[in-house]
C-alpha positions in Angstrom: 104.3 96.2 89.0 102.5 95.8 92.2 103.1 91.9 92.3 106.8 92.5 92.1 106.8 94.9 95.1 104.8 92.3 97.0 107.2 89.6 96.1 110.1 91.9 97.3 108.8 92.8 100.4 108.1 88.7 101.2 111.7 88.0 100.2 113.1 90.9 102.2 111.1 89.7 105.4 112.5 86.3 105.0 115.7 87.4 104.7 115.7 89.9 107.6 114.5 86.8 109.7 117.3 84.8 108.5 119.8 87.5 109.1 118.7 88.4 112.8 119.6 84.7 113.4 122.9 84.5 112.2 124.0 88.2 113.1 124.6 89.9 116.3 123.1 93.0 116.8 126.5 94.8 116.7 127.2 93.2 113.0 123.7 94.0 112.2 124.3 97.8 112.8 127.4 97.6 111.1 126.0 96.3 107.9 123.3 98.7 108.0 125.8 101.5 107.9 127.7 100.1 105.3 124.6 99.5 103.2 123.5 103.3 104.0 126.9 104.3 102.7 126.7 102.1 99.4 123.3 103.4 98.7 124.5 106.9 98.9 127.3 106.5 96.7 125.4 104.6 94.0 123.2 107.8 93.7 126.0 110.1 93.0 
């Protein structure tokens, strides 16, 4: 299980670096807000 966690964290780091190069700060904030809402609704 630990190997999967490390692998996921590596991919997340890579993904976020790419996203920062593509999206504006405002777009990233909007995306983050929408992700929080989706995450909360998936727990319900």
